[in-house]
N, C-alpha and C positions, 0 to 999 in steps of 0.2 A: 419909313415905309409903314403904312397903316395895315390893319388886319386884313382888309379886303384885298389889297395889293399882294400881301403875303400868300393868301389863299390862291390867287390867280397865278402867281409865280410857281407855287408848288404843283398846280395842275399842269402848267406848261412843262416843268421839269419831268413830271411823271409821264406825260405824253412823249417827251423827247427820249426818256429812258426806254419806254416801251417800243418806240420806233427803232432805237438803236439795237434793242434786243431782237426785234423781228428781223432787222437787216443782218445782224450777227448770225442768227439761226439760219437765214436764207444762205448766207455766205458759207457757213459750215456745211449745210446740206449740199451745196454745189461742189464743195471740196470733196465731200464723202462720196458723191456720185461720179466724180471725175469730170464734171462739166467745166471746172476751172482749176487751174493750178495756182496755189498761193504760197506765201512764205511758210517755212516749216514752223510748226508750233511745238514740235518735240514729242508728239504723240502719234503713234502709227494709225490709230483709228480715224484721225482727222487728216493727217498728211498723206496717207496712202502712198508712200514713196515707190511702191512696186508698180504703180500705174505707168511710170515712165518706160517700162518694158512693153507696154501694150500700145497699139495704134488707136486713134480716135474711133475707127470703125469697130474694133474689137470691144472697146469700152461701151459703145452705144448699142451693141448687139443685144437684142431681147432674148430671153430664155423661151424655149418652146412651151406652148400652151396646148395641152392635150394629153392623152394617155401615152404610155410608153409604146403601146401597139400602134396608135395612130402616127406617132412620130417616126417609128420604124417604117411604116408604110409610105408616108409622105416623102421620106428621104430616098426611097428605093423603087417607087412605083414606075419610074421611067427606065429602070435597069433590071427588069425581071429576069432577063436571060443570064445575068451574071451569077457567079457562084456565091452563095451566102455561107454555107457550111461545108466543111470537109471532115469526113468521119472515116478514118481508116481507109482512105482512098476513094470513098464514095463522095461524089460532088452533088450537093443539093442547091439548086438555084433559088433565087428569091421568089420566083413564081411558085415553085414547089413548096418553099417555106410558108408562104402566105396561104396556100391551099391546105397544107398540113395544120396550120394554126386554126383555120376555119373548121376543119374536120374535128380537131380537138375541142374547140369551143362548143360545137354541136354535141359532142359526146359528154362534155361537162354539164351542159344544159339538160340533156336527156337524163343524166344521172341525178338531176334535181338541184344542181348548184344555182343559187340565185344571186342577185347583186348583193354585195357586202358579205356574202358567206365566206367563211374561212376554211380553206381546204389545205391539208397537210401534204407537202410534196417533199419526198426524201429520195433524191436522185443525184448521181454523179453527172458529169458533163456528157450527156448523150443528146442526140437530136430531139428525143421525146421530152427531155427536160426543158429544152428551148421552146418547143411547141406549147408546153404546159404553161410556162411563165407568161408568154405573150397572149395565149388564149385567156388566161385568168384576167389579164389587163383588159382584153377586148370585151369580156362579159361583165366587167365591173366587180369581180370577186377578189379575194385576198389570198395570196399564196403564203402559207406558213412553212417556210423553208427549214428543213431539219437535216442535219448530217446523218446519213444512214449508218455510219460507224458508231454513232452514239449508243450507249447501253440501252437495253430494252426498257429499263426503268426510266432512263432519261427521255427516250422517245415518248413513252407513255405520259410523262409529265408535260412535255410540250404540247401533246395532243389534248390532254385534259385542260391545260391552262387556256388554250385557244378555243375550247369547246368545238373542236373540229371533228366531226363524225365521218369524214371521208378522207381516205389516205391513198396516195399514189406513191409506191415505193419500189425501188429496184428489187427484183425477185430474190437476189442472194440474201437479202435481209428480211424477207417476208415473215419468217417465223417470229421476229421481234414484235410484230403487231397482230399476228393471227389470233392470239388469245384474247385480244381486246374486243373482239366481236362477241365473245361469250357473255359479257356483262352489259353490252349495249354501248360501251364507250365509243366504239367504231361500228358504223353500220354498213359501210361499203369500202372494199379495198380493190385497188388495181395493182397487180404485181407485174412489173415491166422488166423484160429481159434486155440487157445491154446489147444483145445481138439483133434487136429489131431492125435497125437501120444499117447493119453491116452489109457490105457487098456480098453477092450470092455465095461465092466460094468460102469466105470467112464465116458467113452465117452458118453454112452447112457444117464446117469444121467445129464451130463453137457448140452447136447442138449435138454433134457426135460425141464431143468430149463430155458434155453434160450427161448424155445417156450412159456412157461408159462409167463415169464417176458415180452415177446413180446405182449401177449394178455392183460396183466395188464397195460402195458405202451407201446403203439405202437412206441413211439419215440426211444425206446431202440433197435428196430429192424432195421438192416441195409437194405437199398434198394440200391443194386448195380446199377451203370449206365453201359453203353455199353463199357466203357473203363476198366471195372473191372472184374476180375475172382477170384475164390477161389483157394485154394492150389491144390485140386484134379484136377481141370481143367488145372491148370498151369503144373502139372506133366504129365497129359495125353497128352497135346499138345507137350511136349518135346519128346514123343515117335516117333514123325515124323522126328526128327533130326537124320541124319545118318552119320554126319561128326565126325571128331576127336574133343574131348573136351579139352584134356590137351595140353597146349601151351608150347613152348620152354622157359626155364628159362632165364630171362633177369635180370642181376644184377641191384639192386637198383630200381626195378620197384615198384611203390606204390601198396599196397594191401588193405590198409584201411585208412579211414579218421576218426579220433576220435576227438570229440569236447571238449575243455577244459571246466571245470565246471562253469567258470564265477565268482567264489568267490573271485578272485583276479583281475578282470578286464573283459573287453569285451570278450566273448567266441570266440575262434579261432579254425579253423580246422587243426588238427595236422596230417600230412601225414607220415605214417609209411610204411616201406618196409617189404618184406618177411624176409630179413636178420635180421631186427630189432627184430621181434617177435621170430624168431628162436634163436637169441642170448640171449634174456632174458630167454627163456625156458632152454636152455642148461646151462647157467651160474647159474641158480637157482639150477639145479641138482648138479653142482660142488661145492656148498656151503658146502657140507658134511652132510646136513640133510638127514636122512634115508628116501629115497623115492623109493619105489619099485613097480613093476608091480602088485603085489598081494594086494597092499593097495587100499583104496578108498578115494575119495576126494569130499567134500561138496562144490558145486559151487553155491555161493549166489551172486557173483559179476557179473552184466550184461555185455554182450558183447559190449554195447555202451559206455564203458569206457576202456581205454588202459589196466588198471590194471586187468579188467575182461577178456578181450579177450586174453591177453598174458599169465597172470599168473593164472587166474581163470579157463581158458578153455584149451588153447594150452599146457601149462605146464603138467597138469596131463594126458591129452590124449596122448601126445608125449612120456610120460613114459610108458603108457599102463594101467593106473589106471582106475578103474570103477569111472566115473564122475557122481555125483548125481546132476541133474539139478533142481534148485529151481526158477521157473519163477517169483514168487511174494514173495519177502522176507519181512517178518515183524520182525524187531529186537526184539520185545516183545515176539516172539515165537521161538527165536533162541534156547532156552532150549529144546523145543519140538523136534526140528530137531536133536539135539544131542542124545536125548533119542531114537528117532525113527531109525536113521541111524547109530549111533555110528561111525562117520567119523574119520579116522585116521589123515587126513589133511584137512585144511580149510584156507581160507583167508577172512579177514574182516577189519573193521575199529575199532579203540579203543573203541568207545562208546558201541559196542556190548557186551564187557566184563563187563561193568557196569551193564548190564541187567543180565548176567549170574550169577554174584556174588550174586544178590538179589533173584535168582530163588528158589522157594520152590520145584519145580519139580526135581531139581538137588541136593537138600540139602543132601541127603544120597546116591547119585549115585556114582558109581565108574567110574572115568574118565581115568583110566590107559591106555585105548586104544588110546588116543590122543598122537600123536608124535610131531605134529607141529601146535600149536595154534597160527596162524600167523596174525599179524595186520600190516596195512600200510595205506596210503592214507591220514593220518592226524596224528598230534602229539599226543602221549600218555603221559598224565601227570604222573609224577613219583609216586604220591600217588596211582593212579589207577593201575599202573604197579606192585607196591609192593603188593597191595591187591590181584590182579589177580594171581600173583605168589604164594602167600600164599594159596589162594583158590585152585589152581591146586595141590599144594603139599598135602593139606588136603584131596583131592579127588583122591590121588594115581597116579597123572600124574607126570611122571619123567621129563617133560619138563617145562621150564619157558616160558613165552610169547615170541614168536619169532617175533621180530620187523623188519620191512623193511623200505626202503626209496626209493622214486622215484617220478616221475611226468609223466604226459601224454607225454611230449616232449622227454622222454627217455624210452618210451614204458612201463611205469608202475613201473619198479624196477631196481635199480643199486646197492643196498647194503642190507645186512641182517645180522642177528645175528645167531651164533651157540653157543653151550655150552661153548666153550673155550673163547669166547669174549663177552658174553651177559651181559654187564654192565647196571645197572639201568640208564635210561636216554639216553643211546646210541641207535642209529638206526643201529648199526652194522659196518661191514667192507665192502669195495667195493667188488663187484663181481670180479672174477679172471681176466677177460679181460677188466675191467673197471678201469679207474683212476679217483679218486676224490681228489681235493685239494682245498685250500682256498686262495682267493686273496683279496686284498684291493678292495672295491666296485668300479666299473667303471674303472678298471685298469688291467694291466698285472703283477702287483707286487704281487708275491706269498708271503704269510706270513708263519711264522714258526708254530711249533706244539703248541697247546693250545691257539693260538691267534684267536680271532673271526674275521671273514671277510665273503665275499660272497662265498658260496659253488659253485664250478664249476665241471663239469663232462665231460669226454671224453671217447669214447669207441664205441663198435659196436651197442649200443642201440640208438644212437642219431638219432632223426627224420630227414627226408629229408627236412622238412621245414613246415611252415604254408601255407595252401592252398591259392595260389594267394595273398599272403601278404608278399612281400619281405621286406618291411620296418620293420614289426614285427619280421620276421625271422632274419634280420641283428641285431636286438636289443638283441636277445638271443643267437644266434649262432655266436660266434666271433673267427676269426682266429688270434692267437697270433703270435708274431714275429718269433717264431720257426716253424711256419707252422701248429701247432696243432689247431684243431677246438674244442672249449670248449662251453658247454652249461652253460651260466651264469644264475643260477637258480632263483636268487632273494631271496634265503634263507640265513640267517646268521647262521654261525656255526663254529666249529673248529674240528681239528683232533688231537688225542693224539699220543704219540710216539709209541703206540701199534697198531695204524692204525684204532682206533675206531672213528666213526663220531658222533658228537653231534650237533643237530640242535637247535639253540637258538630261532629263530623266522623268520618270513618273513620280508624282507626289507620293503614291502608295509604296513605291520602292525606296523612297528616301528613308534612311535610318536616323534615329535620334539616339545619341549616346546617353549614358547616365548623367553626363555633365552638361547636356543640352546641345552639344555640337551636332550639326547635321552632316550626314555623309550621303553623297550621291554615288551609287554603284557604278554608273557609266564612267565616271572619272577614273576609277580604279581599272575598269575593264579596258579602257583605251590605252592605259599605260602598259598593262600586262600584254595586251594584243600586239604591242609594238615590238615585243621580243621575237626574234626571227624563228624561234622554235615553236611558237604558239600558233595552233590552228584555230582555236576558238576558246572563249572564256566567258563565264557568267559569274557575277558576284551577287551573293544573297546575304540576308541578315540572319544572324543567329543570336540566341540569348546571351547576355553578359552574365556569366555565372558568378562573378565577383561582386555584383551589385544587385540590389533588389529590383531594379528596372534598367532599361536601356538595351540597345542592340549593337552588335559589332559585325564587321564584314568578313565573309569567308569566300575565297575564290575557288571556283571549280574550273579546271583547266584541261583542255585536250591538246596534246602535243602532235606535231607533224610526225608521220611515221619514222622518218630517218633519225629523229631526235629522241625517240622513246627509250633507247638504251642508256641515255645520259640524264635520266630524270633527276637524280640526286644533285648533280651539278647544276642543272637548269633551275631547280628549286632555289638554290642559293643565289643564282644570277637574278631571278625574278624578285626575290626578297630584297636584294641590293638595289635593283631597279626601282622598286616601289619606295624604298627608303630615300633614294635620290630625287625622285620625281613627285612624291606626294607628301603633304603635311603629315606630321607624326600621328595626329589623331585619326587619320584616314587609313593608316596601314592595316591590311588584312591581318587577322589573328590566326588564320588557318588557310592552308593551300591544299586542295585535293586534286590529284591528277587522275584522270579517268579516260576510258576508251571513247566515250561520246557524251553528248549532252541530250537530255530528253527534249523532244519537240512536241508541239501541239500538232493536230492533224494537218494544218496548212504550212507547217515548217518553221514557226516561231520557236525560239528557245523557251521552254516552259520553266520559268524561274520558280513558280509556285511548287512544282514537283520537286525541285531541288530543296526548297525550304522545308517541304513536308518530309523529305528524305532525311535531312539534318535533324529535324525535330524528332523523328522516329528513332534515329540513332541515339539521341540524347535521352529519350524516354527509356530505351532498352538499357542504356548504361546506368540510369538511375535505378531501374528495377534490379540489375545485378548487384549494385551497391547495397540496396535495401535487403535483398535476399542474403547477402554475405553478412550484413549486420545482424539480421535475425538469427 
């Protein structure tokens, strides 16, 4: 073969290789979009084994294009007479809801709110909070959602960070922001009573109680300054606005800033778009769970968390369900809400079901009306899951606990269980337009089925980024070499050949001993929770005092009431149980029995508070030793 023939052959081979690469890429793209099903290649991001649980119609369904307000309206414009919100017995139809949203939008515009302005909203689940959220979407502004129970300093930080000079807050917490008008940080405040939308009798009773409380203790009575107005004044002022309220839809425009809980680090502002929230809502409907307009929904998750605003509020309302607002949720009274409202659907965190199982009020009640007893936001230990499933079955509920998985950065939810794949310990399969896979931590190397690694997510739910924090954004949103942007969750888990996702633990909760061995607290928690006397358990890391570095596990345990007199005996039984079920290097070095475990405001067990408590005890002990030595 001469030189010219060799050159021609190389050119042909190059073209052939290029063609094969293009065909391969096209094949992979069709696999990933679900257009075709091919042989397994052993990687979840390509095989997408969970798609077998979805119909072709579900796979091909497009995500809504438009604002959350426009999606809500389009879904319900033919059903204006149906009930949208229920608030302490007051029924608010969709017709009234849209009228109230328009009134609120006009009031915001009259207040001076422009497109892309950031307005701080610090409200529990009241109708006014609902009107505000959708009105902000309608006018193209951004709702900076803040928990009103946050410290005054914390609220100030969130306001200053967002450069938000307008605040709408529940009046019970008004004094936390009142002083911010003195230095110009805040220019306008609307203080909103939770009684605004109460039925007449309850409204009258609420105001009478406020009046009496104000006489008994004058410090409880708010004294508004000249920068403050109440809700009625706010709405009345809006009547002067004669312009258009609904803005043109702009893709990827922020609609809300939700703040991470801070249980895994410094809280950050997560910026979510209209498309993010609509995609979570639509994909939740496509899971196959029976969700119909005729159903009702118990909304106990507040709008100042992504889980609450996207799945607790927007999901049921966009379906057209009657959404029951609970502004002040007490987990100990969850049973009372079930008895009173008989909700077909609800979302909550796992710890709520520990309360339900022990409820005397539900002991002989029929729970057959419940279709989707859904939990998310925190890991559910397998013992509690099994107990809850047995409890539901005994009370005539045909559903098992419906588990979900997500995080604020993906708008609250990306996976969930349905009957066909509801395995104990699994958090379900990815939503139909979402891809979840597992990678070696801090790398792009995808691992195979049943191998633990860092759980990563890509899809329409991914946040726009952290508010004015590019460094933190880059640390979690990573573009891989194929151009796909993945959320690196910091969770350790694996995916099975059936597409089920199992979360093992948080990377940040993982302990590394002095000898390099890794310990996952959830492994220990599941063993301890299997003891019949244990009500709840959380394992945290403490310093290894015998070595210059390294962490060791300590178990914090709450016993069931009947077993508390036998603490010493149970301690020995749990120590023996751990010795039998766990490797030697994983054994807890300390067991603390306590009355309860600290919770975050939404009901997650606050392991950071336990770690801080243990660190404080150690520091005080060191101080005593030092004082004694001196």
